[in-house]
C-alpha positions in Angstrom: 78.5 -101.8 -18.6 76.8 -99.2 -20.7 73.2 -98.5 -20.4 71.0 -99.0 -23.4 68.5 -96.4 -24.4 65.8 -98.9 -23.4 66.8 -98.7 -19.7 66.3 -94.9 -19.4 62.5 -94.9 -19.6 62.5 -97.5 -16.8 64.7 -95.3 -14.7 62.5 -92.2 -15.4 59.4 -94.2 -14.6 61.0 -95.5 -11.3 62.0 -92.0 -10.3 58.5 -90.6 -11.0 57.0 -93.5 -9.0 59.4 -92.8 -6.1 58.6 -89.1 -6.0 54.9 -89.9 -6.1 55.3 -92.4 -3.3 57.2 -89.8 -1.2 54.5 -87.2 -1.8 51.8 -89.6 -0.8 53.8 -90.5 2.4 54.2 -86.9 3.2 50.4 -86.3 2.8 49.6 -89.3 5.0 52.1 -88.2 7.7 50.6 -84.6 7.6 47.1 -86.0 8.0 48.2 -88.2 10.9 49.8 -85.3 12.7 46.8 -83.0 12.1 44.3 -85.6 13.4 46.5 -86.3 16.4 46.8 -82.6 17.2 43.0 -82.1 16.6 42.0 -85.0 18.8 44.4 -83.9 21.5 43.1 -80.4 21.4 39.5 -81.6 21.6 40.1 -83.8 24.6 42.2 -81.1 26.2 39.4 -78.6 25.8 36.9 -81.0 27.3 39.2 -81.6 30.3 39.8 -77.9 30.7 36.0 -77.2 30.5 35.3 -79.8 33.2 38.1 -78.5 35.5 36.8 -75.0 35.0 33.3 -76.0 36.2 34.9 -77.9 39.2 36.9 -74.7 40.0 33.8 -72.5 39.8 31.6 -74.7 41.9 34.4 -75.5 44.3 35.0 -71.8 44.7 31.4 -71.1 45.4 31.3 -73.9 47.9 34.4 -72.6 49.6 33.0 -69.1 49.7 29.8 -70.3 51.3 31.7 -72.5 53.8 34.0 -69.6 54.8 30.9 -67.4 55.0 29.4 -69.8 57.5 32.6 -69.9 59.5 33.1 -66.1 59.6 29.4 -65.4 59.9 29.3 -63.3 56.7 29.0 -64.5 53.1 30.6 -61.4 51.9 33.7 -62.1 54.1 33.8 -65.7 52.9 33.7 -64.7 49.2 36.2 -62.0 49.9 38.6 -64.5 51.3 38.2 -66.7 48.2 38.8 -63.6 46.0 41.9 -62.8 48.0 43.2 -66.4 47.5 42.7 -66.0 43.7 44.4 -62.6 43.8 47.4 -64.0 45.5 47.6 -66.9 43.1 47.5 -64.4 40.2 50.4 -62.4 41.7 52.4 -65.6 42.1 51.7 -66.5 38.5 52.9 -63.1 37.4 56.3 -63.8 39.0 56.7 -67.3 37.7 55.1 -66.7 34.2 58.3 -67.0 32.1 59.4 -70.3 33.6 55.8 -71.8 33.3 55.7 -70.6 29.6 59.0 -72.3 28.8 57.9 -75.6 30.4 54.6 -75.5 28.5 56.3 -74.8 25.2 58.7 -77.7 25.8 55.7 -80.0 26.6 53.8 -78.9 23.5 56.9 -79.4 21.2 57.5 -82.9 22.7 53.9 -83.9 22.2 53.9 -82.6 18.5 57.1 -84.4 17.6 56.4 -87.5 19.6 56.0 -90.4 17.2 53.7 -93.1 18.6 54.3 -96.3 16.7 
């Protein structure tokens, strides 16, 4: 069946409409991803901020407690410092494996489609 010249404008119109719809879908998908990443970053930053405060005050409390136990605040805070120093050394040795796991988690969270 041969197409008549009247059918071509309809096809062109449909193709333009399809392309416009696909562009709009891409924009909406990008906005959805960006807002998801933004909200995740904001809540993650808040959680990290709260955990940082807990770590700081917990470290101070541990330092004073160990100071009471040893009879010297300097010794108590020195022990806490030594604990953090050892944790830092351990982190240096396991850095690459932790980085790989974090990258995997981030990639999964970015490409995870929640529907």
